[in-house]
C-alpha positions in Angstrom: -4.7 -7.3 -25.4 -1.9 -8.9 -22.8 0.2 -11.3 -25.3 3.3 -11.4 -22.8 3.5 -12.4 -19.3 7.0 -10.7 -17.8 7.7 -12.8 -14.5 9.8 -11.9 -11.8 11.1 -12.7 -8.3 13.5 -10.2 -6.3 16.3 -12.0 -5.0 16.5 -10.4 -1.5 15.0 -8.8 1.4 15.7 -5.0 1.3 12.8 -2.9 1.0 14.1 -0.2 -0.6 15.9 -2.2 -3.6 12.8 -4.2 -3.8 10.8 -0.7 -4.8 13.5 0.0 -6.8 13.1 -3.2 -9.0 9.1 -2.4 -8.8 9.4 1.0 -10.0 12.2 0.1 -13.0 9.7 -2.4 -13.8 6.9 0.0 -13.7 8.6 2.4 -16.0 9.8 -0.2 -18.7 6.3 -1.8 -19.0 4.9 -2.3 -23.0 2.4 -2.6 -24.5 1.0 -5.9 -24.3 2.8 -6.6 -21.3 1.6 -7.8 -18.0 4.6 -8.0 -15.6 3.9 -10.1 -12.3 6.8 -9.2 -9.6 7.3 -11.1 -6.7 9.0 -9.8 -3.6 9.3 -10.2 0.4 10.9 -7.5 2.5 12.9 -8.3 6.0 11.3 -6.6 9.4 9.6 -3.7 7.3 6.8 -1.3 8.2 5.5 -0.1 4.7 3.6 3.0 5.0 1.3 4.7 2.3 2.5 7.7 0.5 -0.2 9.9 2.9 0.6 8.7 5.9 2.5 9.8 9.1 5.3 7.9 9.6 5.9 9.1 13.0 1.9 7.9 13.9 1.8 5.1 12.1 4.8 2.8 13.7 6.8 2.8 16.5 9.8 4.1 14.6 12.7 3.6 17.7 11.4 0.1 18.1 11.7 -0.7 14.9 15.0 0.5 13.9 16.8 -0.7 17.3 15.8 -4.4 16.2 17.7 -3.9 12.4 13.8 -3.1 11.0 12.8 -0.6 8.4 10.5 2.3 7.5 9.6 2.7 4.3 7.3 4.4 2.4 5.1 3.6 -1.1 3.8 5.6 -3.8 0.4 4.5 -3.6 -2.3 5.5 -1.2 -3.3 2.6 1.6 -2.5 1.7 5.1 0.5 0.4 6.8 1.4 -2.6 6.8 4.1 -5.0 8.3 6.1 -7.3 6.0 9.2 -9.9 7.5 9.9 -13.2 5.5 6.3 -15.0 6.5 5.2 -12.2 3.9 5.1 -12.5 0.1 4.4 -9.6 -1.7 3.1 -9.1 -5.1 2.7 -6.7 -8.3 0.9 -6.5 -11.3 1.8 -3.7 -14.0 0.2 -3.5 -17.4 -0.7 -0.3 -19.9 -4.0 1.4 -18.6 -6.0 -0.1 -21.8 -4.7 -3.8 -20.5 -5.4 -3.0 -16.7 -8.6 -5.2 -15.3 -8.5 -5.2 -11.4 -11.1 -7.8 -11.4 -8.3 -9.9 -13.5 -6.0 -9.8 -11.3 -7.8 -10.1 -7.5 -8.8 -13.7 -10.4 -5.5 -14.7 -10.7 -4.7 -14.3 -6.7 -8.0 -16.0 -5.9 -7.9 -18.5 -8.1 -4.0 -19.7 -7.3 -5.2 -19.7 -3.7 -8.0 -21.8 -4.5 -6.0 -24.3 -5.7 -3.9 -24.5 -2.6 -7.3 -25.0 -0.4 -8.0 -21.6 1.0 -11.5 -20.2 1.0 -10.5 -16.5 0.2 -12.7 -14.0 -0.9 -12.5 -9.7 -1.3 -13.8 -7.8 1.8 -14.3 -3.9 1.0 -12.0 -1.6 -0.9 -9.0 -3.6 -0.9 -8.8 -6.5 1.6 -9.0 -10.3 0.9 -10.2 -12.2 3.5 -10.8 -15.9 5.0 -13.5 -16.0 7.4 -13.6 -12.4 7.7 -9.9 -12.1 8.8 -7.8 -10.2 6.4 -4.4 -11.6 4.9 -3.8 -9.3 2.1 -4.3 -5.6 1.5 -3.8 -3.9 -2.0 -3.1 -0.4 -3.3 -3.3 1.2 -6.7 -1.1 3.4 -8.9 -2.0 5.0 -12.2 0.0 7.4 -14.6 -1.1 8.6 -18.2 -0.4 5.1 -19.6 0.7 2.1 -17.2 -0.9 0.6 -13.8 0.2 -1.0 -10.7 -1.8 -3.0 -8.6 0.5 -4.5 -5.4 -0.1 -6.1 -2.4 0.7 -8.5 0.4 -0.3 -12.3 1.2 0.5 -13.4 4.7 1.7 -16.5 5.1 3.4 -17.0 7.9 4.2 -13.5 8.9 5.1 -12.8 13.2 1.7 -11.8 14.4 3.8 -10.4 17.6 6.1 -8.1 15.4 2.7 -6.4 13.6 1.0 -6.0 16.8 4.9 -4.5 18.2 5.4 -1.9 15.6 2.3 -0.9 13.9 0.1 1.8 15.4 -3.2 1.6 14.1 -5.8 4.0 14.0 -8.9 3.5 16.5 -11.0 5.3 14.5 -10.3 2.2 11.9 -10.3 -0.4 14.2 -13.9 0.7 15.7 -15.0 0.7 12.3 -14.2 -2.5 11.7 -15.7 -3.7 15.1 -12.6 -4.8 17.2 -10.1 -4.1 19.2 -6.7 -4.5 17.9 -4.7 -5.2 14.7 -3.5 -8.2 16.0 -7.1 -9.4 16.4 -8.0 -8.4 12.7 -5.1 -10.3 10.5 -4.2 -13.6 9.8 -1.9 -15.4 8.2 -2.4 -18.4 5.9 -0.7 -20.8 7.8 -3.2 -20.9 10.6 -5.5 -22.8 8.3 -3.1 -25.5 5.9 0.7 -25.4 5.8 1.8 -23.4 3.2 5.4 -21.8 2.1 5.8 -18.7 -0.3 7.2 -20.9 -2.8 4.2 -22.9 -3.2 2.1 -19.6 -3.0 4.7 -17.8 -5.5 4.4 -21.1 -8.0 0.3 -20.6 -7.8 0.6 -17.3 -8.7 2.4 -17.8 -11.5 0.2 -20.6 -12.6 -3.2 -18.7 -12.2 -1.4 -16.6 -14.3 -0.7 -18.3 -17.2 -4.3 -19.8 -17.2 -5.5 -16.5 -17.4 -4.0 -15.6 -20.1 -3.1 -18.8 -22.0 -2.0 -17.5 -25.0 0.1 -14.8 -23.7 4.7 -15.7 -24.5 5.9 -16.0 -20.8 9.0 -14.8 -20.1 10.7 -15.7 -16.3 13.0 -12.5 -15.6 16.1 -12.4 -13.0 17.1 -9.8 -11.2 20.7 -9.6 -12.4 18.7 -8.7 -16.2 17.7 -5.5 -14.8 20.3 -2.3 -15.0 22.3 -2.1 -12.4 22.7 1.7 -12.3 19.1 2.4 -12.7 18.5 0.3 -9.8 21.2 1.3 -7.3 19.6 5.1 -8.0 16.1 4.4 -7.5 17.2 2.3 -4.1 18.9 5.5 -2.6 15.6 7.6 -3.9 13.4 5.0 -2.0 16.2 4.5 1.3 16.6 9.0 1.6 15.2 9.5 5.4 13.4 12.8 4.2 11.2 10.7 2.0 10.3 7.6 3.8 9.8 9.9 7.0 8.7 13.5 6.0 7.7 15.4 8.3 5.2 15.3 11.8 4.5 19.0 11.6 1.5 19.6 14.8 0.4 23.1 13.3 -2.2 25.2 15.9 -5.5 23.2 14.8 -5.2 19.3 14.6 -7.7 16.7 14.5 -8.7 13.1 13.2 -12.1 11.7 11.7 -12.7 9.0 9.4 -14.2 9.8 6.1 -15.9 7.6 3.7 -12.5 8.2 1.4 -10.3 7.4 4.1 -9.3 8.1 7.9 -7.7 11.6 7.4 -5.3 13.0 10.2 -5.8 16.9 9.6 -3.1 19.9 11.1 -4.3 23.4 9.8 -2.1 26.5 10.9 -4.3 29.5 11.1 -3.7 33.4 10.8 -7.1 34.8 11.7 -9.9 33.5 9.4 -7.3 32.0 6.6 -5.6 28.9 6.8 -2.1 29.1 6.2 -0.5 25.7 5.8 -3.0 22.5 5.7 -1.5 19.1 5.7 -3.3 15.6 5.4 -1.9 12.1 6.4 -4.4 9.7 5.2 -4.7 6.0 4.4 -7.0 7.3 1.7 -6.3 4.8 -2.0 -6.7 7.7 -3.6 -3.8 9.7 -3.2 -3.6 12.7 -5.5 -7.7 13.6 -4.4 -5.8 13.7 -0.5 -3.3 15.9 -2.3 -6.3 18.4 -4.1 -7.8 18.8 -0.9 -4.7 19.6 1.1 -4.5 22.4 -1.9 -7.7 24.0 -1.6 -7.2 24.0 2.0 -4.0 26.0 1.8 -4.8 30.0 1.7 -8.6 29.2 2.7 -10.5 31.9 3.8 -12.9 30.4 5.9 -15.9 33.7 5.8 -15.7 32.9 2.3 -17.9 30.5 0.0 -16.0 26.6 0.2 -15.3 24.2 -2.7 -17.8 21.4 -2.4 -14.7 19.2 -2.8 -13.7 19.9 1.3 -16.8 21.0 2.6 -16.7 17.4 4.6 -13.9 18.7 6.0 -15.0 22.0 7.2 -17.7 20.8 8.3 -16.0 18.3 10.6 -13.9 21.5 11.9 -16.5 23.4 12.7 -18.4 20.6 14.8 -15.1 19.8 16.8 -14.1 23.5 17.6 -17.9 24.5 18.4 
C-alpha cells in the first residue's frame, strides 16, 4: 500500500547526472513509498540497454553539436531529449507496482490540461495516433521502475537529424520517417514543461489522497554517491559499447522487438553471438544471446531461440 509520495525534480540538464539521481532513488526506495522523479536532458540521444549506439544515432553529428549519447538500464528504443521534453520516473516496491496506476496518473494529468491522450501498443502514449511519449520498465527482486518521455516542445528537426530508426520499425507502423510518427503537445495547445510537471504531481496526489507527500531537492541526496553513479553512466565503454560485425548479420522484426543479430561461425557452431534490440524485455534478449553462443546447428535447437534460427536459415538459403 502506498503511504508516502516522494517527489523530486532535477535541477540540471546533464543526462549522466540525471541518470545517477534516478538510480539512487531506485536503490533507496522503501516499502510503501512511490517516487515521482521529473527531469530533462539537453540535446541527448537516449538509447535502450541492448541497442547499438553506432546504428541508432548519428554519433559524430550529435557530439560535434555538443550533444550527448546516453544508455538506459531499461529496454526499448532510442529517443531524443532536449529542453522541450519532460522525463518522468515512477519507482515503487514490487508489491505496490501498478503500470495501469502510473499510466492513469499521466493520462489524468494530460486530460486536465486539455489533451485527449491514450495508450497505444506496448509502451506508447499517443494523440490522434501520433506518439508523444515512449515508456520503458525495470524490475529487480524488490523494486520496480517505470520511466518515459513527454514531448512538449521538442525540436522535430533534431529528432530526424540525430536518430536512425530501423526501416523495419517504420514500415510496421506505416510511416516513412521518425519525424512523421511523433508529435509535440504544443502542436495541440500551448503548454510548458512546468505546467505538465505540476499536473503530474497533482494527478499523483489525487490517485493516492491519503499518502504523505514529501518534496525532495537534489541537494537532499548524497553528493558522493551521485558523483560515482554519474561517472558510471558517463563511461564511454558503457555508453557506446561495441559494433561487432561478425561474419553473419541480419535484421528482423520479431514479436518481441526489432533485432540486429550478429553471429560468428566456426563450421556449424556459433562461437559468438550478439543481439542488438529495442525489446522491452532486456533479460529475454540476453538469454537468447547466451543460448545462441556455442550452439551447434546440427543438434536440436532450444525453443526459445527457434525463431532466430528459423529466420537465419531463411535468409541464408
